N, C-alpha and C positions, 0 to 999 in steps of 0.2 A: 565573583561570578560575572559573566558578561551581562550587559544591560538588557532589560526587557522594556525599556522606555526610550523614546527618541530624545535627541539632543541636537544642538546646532551642528555638531560634526557627524552625527548619525541621524539624518532627518527622516528616514523612512521606516515605518513599522515593518513593511513587507516590500521586498523586491521580487518580482516574478522573473526568474531567469529562464530563457527559452520560451518566452511568451508568444513568439510567432510560430511555434511548432503546433502540430495538430492538437495535442492535448492542452498545450499552453494557452491557446486562444480561449478555451472553455474555463480554464482557471482564472484568466483575466475577467471573464464575465461574472464568475462566482465571487471574486473579491469585490468587484464593483457592486454586486447585488447585496453584499452583506457588510459593507464598510461601516455601517452605523453600529455594528456590534463590537467594534474595536474599543480600546481603552477610552473611557469617558465619552463613548458614543461616536467616535470618529476613528478614521484609519488613514494615515498618510502612506501612500504606496506608489510604486513605479514599476515600469516594465523594462526588461533588459534583454539584450541579445546582440547578434552580429550586424544586423541590417536595419538601419533606422527606418527606411521606407516601409519595410514589412511590419515593423513594430508599430509604426504610426497607423498603418492600415488595420492592424488588429484592434487598436484602441478605437478607431473610427467605427469598425464593425460592431464592437461591443456597445458603443454609444448609440448606434442605430438600432441594434437588436433590443436593447434595454430601454430605449427612449430616454437616454441620459446624455444629452449633447454636451453637458458640462465636462464630461470625461476628457474631451479633446483638449481642453485647456488646463485641467486639474492634474492629469496623470503625466508624470515626467517620463521621458525615454532616455535610457542609459545604454551606452555601447560597451559590450564586454564579450570576450571570446575565450573559450577554453584553451586555445592555443597561444593566448597572450596573458601570462600570469599577472602582469602589471595592471591590465584592464580588469581582471577578475578581482584583484586586491582592492582596487579603487571602488569597485561595486560593493564588495563585502564590507568595507569600512563605513559605507553609508546606510547599511541595513541592520535592523534588529534581527529580522528573520529573512533568510533567502529561501524562496520556494523553487527548488531545482526541478525543472521540467525537461531536462536534456537527456534523452535516451537514444540508443541503448546506453545504459549507465556504465557498462563495462568499458565503453570507449570514451565517454564524455563526463562521467560522474565524479571521478576522483579529484580532478583539479578544483572542482567547486567545493568539495568537502575540505580539501587541504587549505584552500584560501579562507574558508569560513572559520576553521579552527585557528588559523594563524592571525586572523584579523577581527576576532571577537563577534562574529555573526552566527546566530543559531541557524540550523539548516534542516529543512524537511524535503524529502523526495517521495516519489511515487514509484520507486523501483519494484519490480517483481523478479529480480535477479539475485538468487541466494548467494552466488559467488561474490558479486559486488558488495552486497550488504554485509556479509560476514568478513570480507577482507577489509572493509572500512572499520569494522569493530576491532579487528586484530591490529590494524596499523595506526588508528587514530584515537582509540578510546582513552588511553592514558593522557595524551596531550590535550584532548578535549576536556577531560576532567580537570586537568591542571589549569586550563584557561577558563573554566566555567562555562563552556560552550556545549549546547545540546544538539547532537546530530541524530535525527530520527528518520530512519528509512521506512519504506513501504507504507506511506501514509495515504494511499489511495484505496481502491477496491482490493488491491493487494497491499496490505493485509488487515486493514482496520475492521471490516465486518467480522472476519474470523477471529482475530486476536481479541478484540473487544467483546465479541460474542461469547468467547470462552469465559472471559472475566465476568460478563453479565450473568451467564449461567451459574457460575460459581457463587456470585453474590446473591443470587435469588434462591439458591439451594439451602435448605435448613439442615445443616450438618457439614460433613466433610465430603466434598465432591472429589472423586478420584479418577474418573475417565469420561471422555466425551467423544462421540462420533458426529461429524457434521456432513450434511448432504446439500450440495449446491445445485439448484436448477435455475434455468433462465427461460424467460418467455419472450417471444418476439411477436410484434403486431403484424398486420397484413402486409406491411412493406418489407418484412424480414429484418435481419440484423447483420451487422458487419463490425469488424474491428480494423483499425488502421494497421498498416504493415510494420510499424515500429515495434509493436508487441510481438509480431511474427518473427522479426529479426532477433529480438531478445531471446525467444525460444530456440531459434536455430543455433545461436552461438552458445547459449547456456548448455544445451544438450551436447554440443560438440566438445565443450570443455568440462564435462561432468567429472572426469578423472581428476582435474585440477581442484575441483571443489572438495573431493574426498581428501586430497593431500592438504588442502588449506585447513580443514577441520581437525586434522591430526595436530596441527601446530598449537591449538588452544590447550591441548592436554587435559580435556575435560574428563571427569569421572562420570560414569552412567548415572542418570537421575534415579533416585529410589522409586520403586514401584509400590504404591500403596493400594491395597485392595486387589481385585482380580486383574491379572494382566490383560490388557486390551488385545482382542484377537484381530489380526490383520486379515482383511478380505482379499479375494483373488484379484487378478488383473482385469477381469470383466465378470460381472455377476448381475443377477436380477435383484433389485432392491425392493423389498416389501415396504420399506420406509417411504420411498418416493414413487413407488409403483412404476418403475422403469429400469432399464439397464443402467448400470453405473460402473465407473472406473475410479481408481485412486486419483485424487487431485494432484496434478503434475506441477502446479504453481508453487509459489513461495510460502503459502499459508502454513503448511506443517512445520517448516523450519523456523519461521517467525514465532509461531506459538510455542515451540519448544524452547527457543531462546528466552521468551518471556517467562515461561515456567521455571527455567533455570535461574533467572534473576530473582523470582519470588522465593525460590528455595534457598539459594546461596546468600542472597543479600537480606531477605526479610524473614527467613526461616519459616516459610509457609509450605504446605503440602503441595507438591507439583501435581498437575492434572495431566494424565495421559491423553493423547489426542490422535484421532484418525480422521482424515479428510477425504471425502469422495464427491464426485460430480455426476449428476444424472446426464445420460446421453440420449435418452429417448427410446424409441422402439427398434425393432430388428433391422429395418432399412438403414437407420442411422448407425447401427452397430457395424454393418457391412462397410459403409463409407468410412467409418472410423478405423476399422482394421486395415482397409486398403491404404488410406492416407497415412496411417501410422507406420505401416511397414515401409512405404515409400520414403517417408520422412526420415525414419530411422536409418535407412540405407544411405540416402543422399547426404545426410548431415555429417557422415564420417569422412567425406572427401571434399577437398576445396572446390572442385568443379560442381559437385552436388550442392554445396552451400550456395554457390553463385546462382545456380538454377533456382533454388528455393527462394532466394532474395529477389531475383528478377521476376519470377512469376508466382507471387503469393496467391493470387486468385485461383489459378489452375490447381496448385498443389494442396490448397485448403478447401476445395469445392466451393469457392466463392466466399468463404467466411472471413478471409482477410483481403484487404485491397489497399492499393497505394492511395486511393482517394478517401478511404475511411467511410463511415456511415453518413447518410444524410440526416438532417435534423428530424425528418419524419420517422426514419428508422429508429433514431434514438428515443423519440417520444413514445414509441410503441413497445419498447423493450424494458424488461424489469428483471430483477434477480430475487431469489428466495433461498435463504440459508436456514435449514432446520438442524438444531443441535439436540442430540440424545445423550443425556448425562446420567451417570449412576454414582452412588456413593453411600455413605453411612449417615443415619440420622444422628441427632445430637446426643442421644442416649446410648449409642453403640460405639464400641472401640474399633477404630479403623484398622487396627493391627490384628483383629480377631474376626474370623468368619467371613462370609461373602457379603458384598454390598446389599443393603436392604431397602434402598430407596432410589427412585428415578425422577428425572425432570426432563421436560421438553421445552425448548425456547426457539424463537424465530428471530432472524434478522432479515428484513426485506427492504427493497428500495428500488430506485429507478435504474435506467441503463447503466451498467457497471463502469464502462471505460471512460465515458466523457460527460456523464452527469453525476453519478455517485462518486467517482474519483475526485473531481474538483470540490464537491461538497465536503468529502472527508478531509482532504488536504487543507482546505481553507478553514474549516472548523477546528482542525488540530492546531493551526497557527493562531487562530483567535483565542483558543483555550490557553495556549502558552502565554500569550500576551496578557491575558486577564487573570490567570491563575498560576503564576510562576511559583508561588509558595507551595503548591501542591505537587510539583514535579519532584523527581528524585533529588536527594540532597546535594549531589554533586553533578557537574556536567559529565558528558561522556557520549558514547555512541550507543543508542538504545533502540529497542523495538517500540511500536506504539503502545502495546500493553504495559510495558515497564514504565513508559513515560506518563501515560494518562490514566492509570488505574485509580488514582485518588482524586481525579478531577471530575468535572461535570460534562466531559466530552460526550458521553452517551446521551445525556439529556439534550445537549445541543444538537446532536445528530437526529434525535427523535423529532425535533422541531423543524428539521430541514428535509424530512422525507426518507431518512434511513432509520427505520423503525425497529426497536428492540422490544420483544414482548414474550411472556410466558404462555404456553399453551395449556 
């Protein structure tokens, strides 16, 4: 198995690759903030990317924001570029874990995964792109397993709250949990909320390539997961949810596919009962519904054509009603924003046979936390890395390309997240 400790030839516990990107800068701050939680109370880390000046500026900004001037002298700056395999290999050889913050991952993610697998570095990313995540599993799982390397995708808001939320709900349920529906809502402060257009671009190219994702999934040759209990009923494309008292739509992100991959791992590798999962997101009142329908139809039409995709990329604010921007949110907007996941689960009590009759018990749990994209995502990613460093014995027995749930189900990640503002609780 690849090492989980540093050495003279592998001096860094963590290297943040893409540290000067919009999300990367906040990951830098979170690593600096939590370095004392590393092995034996310390963490040796570095930042990496293409431009030394920009990387140094990010470290200086973190030092100023956190009141930690020592970062300027303690944090090393490494130069690596996805278009230069030798520079990537040199970086990976020095890291125990690489935190990959270079999106859209469909364009920049694979060279990082490839170099990590080949050079013995574990890798976490924050991708919300199912096609990238599943193609990495298809193409690199066997080699990663052979080399004892753990590649764990979607370790940010996509999809740790959902994936670990399902596991938390299952573990809190007294009996056999068979199905869960989750509803995500977000709250913005007086300054409103925004997302950076990197997420917007991932959505554009993901929808444009949806046919390729279907073809990719056929290559796995999976059998359908067994359904235990009542089959979960799929909701409509738009409906009023009594659960969250607002209109809701199916969640279009990567959570459903990540949770399903985790449940497949539990069933096929650990012989556990898979949990059915349906994911939805609240969109608010009727005025928001009209905006959503208009923007959705326009997006759906334009994304099919090259010129349309170029327009969507060039003018994210216009086509998203200001929700995405090239500047991203301000710190005040981030401070005023939060998310709230509620999970509705059903199953069978311990004295009831799951193969007979209807489910006879229910459970409700909540995962809530701060602004999803640039506060909760760095917290989740960094805590996942710190968990790997401290609890390597609790990871899957062999390396490979895994989901967060498959990787961290037997660790204390949920406890760690609770201490850092991403809170799991039973209602």
